[in-house]
C-alpha positions in Angstrom: 0.4 -11.4 -14.4 3.9 -11.2 -13.1 4.8 -9.4 -10.0 8.1 -7.7 -9.2 8.9 -6.0 -6.0 9.2 -2.2 -6.7 11.1 -1.4 -3.5 14.9 -1.0 -3.7 17.1 -3.7 -2.4 18.5 -2.5 1.0 21.7 -4.4 0.6 22.5 -2.4 -2.6 21.1 1.0 -1.6 23.5 3.7 -0.3 22.7 5.6 2.9 20.7 2.9 4.6 21.5 1.6 8.1 21.3 -2.1 8.9 17.7 -3.1 8.9 16.7 -0.6 6.2 16.5 2.6 8.4 17.6 5.9 7.1 20.1 7.9 9.2 19.3 11.6 10.0 20.1 13.9 7.2 19.9 11.3 4.5 17.2 11.2 1.8 15.4 7.9 1.6 15.4 6.0 -1.7 12.5 6.8 -4.0 9.7 4.3 -4.5 9.0 3.1 -8.0 5.4 3.1 -9.4 3.5 0.1 -10.5 0.4 0.0 -12.6 -1.0 -2.8 -10.4 -0.7 -0.7 -7.2 -3.8 0.2 -5.3 -7.0 -1.7 -4.7 -8.8 -3.3 -7.6 -12.0 -1.5 -8.6 -14.6 -4.2 -8.5 -17.7 -2.1 -7.7 -18.3 1.3 -9.3 -21.7 2.6 -8.1 -23.4 5.3 -10.2 -22.8 8.9 -9.1 -25.5 11.5 -8.8 -29.1 11.7 -7.6 -31.7 9.0 -8.3 -34.9 10.0 -10.2 -37.1 9.4 -7.2 -35.6 11.9 -4.8 -35.3 14.5 -7.5 -39.0 14.1 -8.4 -40.0 14.4 -4.7 -37.9 17.6 -4.3 -39.3 19.1 -7.4 -42.9 18.3 -6.2 -42.3 19.9 -2.8 -40.8 23.0 -4.5 -43.7 23.2 -6.9 -46.3 22.9 -4.1 -44.6 25.6 -2.0 -44.4 27.9 -5.0 -48.1 27.4 -5.8 -49.0 28.0 -2.1 -47.0 31.2 -2.0 -48.6 32.5 -5.2 -52.1 31.5 -3.9 -51.4 33.3 -0.6 -50.1 36.4 -2.5 -53.2 36.5 -4.7 -55.5 35.9 -1.7 -53.9 38.8 0.3 -54.4 41.3 -2.6 -58.1 40.4 -3.0 
């Protein structure tokens, strides 16, 4: 893979002070984009909930619903 510096050469850019600073009122030169920019994605964990927590949540919801129904039936008798 070849690498080229995407930043403009300060010696050839207009509007730059010595050292590469931009004087007040000037627009800085634009950056170019590179497809290699950014961190490499080496680990991509799965997204979403695991089956275990979903089963536990469903079980608790089911138990609470059965308990409420049982309480409602018991109150009416």
